[in-house]
C-alpha positions as CSV (number, residue, x, y, z in Angstrom):
1,M,56.5,135.4,93.5
2,P,60.5,136.2,92.5
3,V,62.6,133.0,91.9
4,A,66.4,132.7,93.2
5,K,69.0,133.0,90.4
6,T,71.1,129.9,90.0
7,R,74.7,130.0,89.2
8,K,75.7,128.5,85.8
9,L,78.8,126.6,85.4
10,D,80.9,128.5,82.9
11,A,83.3,126.8,80.7
12,R,86.1,128.5,82.5
13,S,84.9,127.2,85.8
14,A,84.4,123.6,84.7
15,A,88.0,123.4,83.0
16,I,89.6,124.7,86.2
17,V,87.8,121.8,88.3
18,G,89.0,119.5,85.5
19,I,92.5,120.4,85.8
20,I,92.3,120.5,89.6
21,A,91.0,116.6,89.4
22,V,93.7,115.4,87.1
23,I,96.6,117.3,89.4
24,A,94.9,115.6,92.3
25,A,95.1,112.0,91.0
26,L,98.5,112.8,89.6
27,L,99.6,113.6,93.1
28,I,98.1,110.6,94.6
29,G,99.9,108.2,92.1
30,V,103.2,109.9,92.8
31,I,102.4,109.3,96.5
32,A,101.5,105.5,96.0
33,V,104.6,105.2,93.9
34,N,106.9,106.7,96.6
35,V,105.3,104.6,99.2
36,G,105.7,101.5,97.2
37,R,109.7,102.6,96.8
38,Q,110.1,103.2,100.3
39,S,109.0,99.7,101.2
40,G,110.8,98.0,98.1
41,R,107.4,96.5,96.8
42,L,104.2,98.3,96.0
43,V,101.4,96.4,97.3
44,L,97.5,97.0,96.7
45,G,94.8,95.6,98.5
46,D,94.9,93.4,101.8
47,L,98.4,92.7,103.0
48,D,96.9,89.0,104.2
49,F,94.4,87.0,104.6
50,R,92.7,87.0,107.9
51,S,89.2,86.0,109.5
52,L,90.0,82.4,109.0
53,N,88.8,80.4,112.0
54,T,91.4,77.5,112.6
55,D,88.3,75.0,113.9
56,N,86.2,75.9,110.8
57,M,89.3,75.6,108.4
58,A,90.6,72.4,109.5
59,A,87.0,70.5,110.0
60,E,86.8,71.8,106.3
61,I,90.2,70.5,104.9
62,E,89.5,67.3,107.0
63,E,86.1,66.6,105.1
64,N,86.9,67.9,101.5
65,G,90.9,68.1,101.3
66,P,93.4,71.2,100.9
67,I,91.6,74.3,100.3
68,L,92.8,75.9,96.8
69,W,92.5,79.9,96.7
70,P,92.9,81.1,93.1
71,D,94.2,84.5,92.4
72,V,91.1,86.5,91.1
73,A,93.1,89.6,90.7
74,S,95.7,88.7,88.6
75,G,95.8,85.0,88.6
76,S,99.5,84.9,89.4
77,R,99.3,84.0,93.2
78,D,97.1,80.6,93.4
79,L,97.7,79.1,96.9
80,W,96.7,76.3,98.9
81,L,95.9,75.8,102.5
82,Q,96.4,72.6,104.1
83,H,95.9,71.4,107.7
84,L,97.9,68.1,108.9
85,G,97.3,66.4,112.0
86,D,94.2,66.7,114.9
87,D,95.1,69.9,116.7
88,P,93.7,73.1,114.7
89,A,96.3,75.1,116.3
90,R,99.3,73.2,114.6
91,G,99.9,71.8,111.3
92,W,99.0,74.6,108.7
93,S,100.8,75.3,105.6
94,A,100.2,77.4,102.8
95,F,102.2,77.7,99.8
96,D,102.2,78.6,95.8
97,A,100.0,76.4,93.6
98,R,102.9,76.1,91.1
99,Q,106.4,76.6,90.6
100,P,107.6,79.7,89.8
101,G,107.4,80.7,86.1
102,D,105.0,78.2,85.5
103,S,101.7,78.8,83.9
104,R,98.4,78.7,85.3
105,D,98.1,74.9,83.4
106,C,100.5,74.0,86.0
107,N,98.7,74.4,89.1
108,V,99.5,71.4,91.1
109,V,96.3,69.1,92.0
110,W,95.3,67.3,95.0
111,E,95.3,63.5,94.7
112,S,93.5,62.5,97.7
113,D,93.9,58.8,97.2
114,A,97.9,59.2,97.2
115,R,97.7,62.1,99.7
116,E,99.8,64.3,97.6
117,F,99.9,67.0,95.1
118,R,100.9,66.4,91.7
119,D,101.8,68.9,89.0
120,P,100.1,68.3,85.6
121,C,102.6,69.5,83.4
122,S,105.8,67.7,84.8
123,N,103.9,64.9,86.9
124,T,106.3,65.9,89.6
125,T,104.7,64.8,93.0
126,Y,105.0,67.0,96.0
127,L,104.3,65.8,99.9
128,Q,100.9,66.9,101.8
129,D,102.5,70.1,103.4
130,G,103.5,71.0,99.8
131,T,107.5,70.8,100.2
132,G,109.1,71.5,97.3
133,L,106.5,74.2,96.3
134,P,107.1,77.8,97.3
135,Q,106.0,78.3,101.2
136,I,103.6,81.2,102.2
137,P,104.3,81.9,106.0
138,V,101.2,81.1,108.1
139,F,100.5,82.5,111.6
140,L,97.9,82.1,114.7
141,D,96.8,84.6,116.4
142,G,94.2,82.5,119.0
143,R,92.0,80.7,116.5
144,E,92.4,83.2,113.4
145,L,94.8,82.0,110.7
146,I,96.7,84.7,109.4
147,I,98.3,84.0,105.7
148,D,101.0,86.5,104.9
149,I,100.4,86.2,101.2
150,N,102.6,89.2,99.9
151,G,105.5,88.6,102.2
152,V,106.1,92.2,102.8
153,R,105.8,92.1,106.6
154,K,108.7,91.9,109.0
155,A,108.9,88.9,111.3
156,E,108.6,91.3,113.9
157,E,105.3,92.3,112.7
158,F,104.0,88.8,113.9
159,A,105.8,88.9,117.6
160,G,103.2,87.3,119.9
161,Y,101.7,85.4,117.0
162,S,102.5,81.6,116.7
163,S,103.6,80.2,113.5
164,S,102.1,77.0,112.5
């Protein structure tokens, strides 16, 4: 019974495929950098935190205190989410876990008895809503929290959303 011949990939064909792959990767990189320059900032990944239900988050914070979200990607943008008051549609704040330029060792800690945040490096205290720390905009879409973690969006993009 005759067997069909298979095509072998010779060295020349392999080199051509490799060169095309390198050119495609470079082109994608150039496009990404140009998009970043046009917006003034290159952001990879999600622009914001979403899918956070206000009722669930408010109950969690009421029971266990504010929520610290460590920045698992770079470690440079750890943030706290706080809710104050009884209404899940109001009283939200999000803020950086430390002052700009401070090391991660200086992330503020929640002092539940005093109901304030304390910087372990300077012993500075901050109010429950994080006043004095860099704030991060929080918006609500019905019962969904939106935390603008990268700050690259314009306020008009959140038109129709309520700010907390």
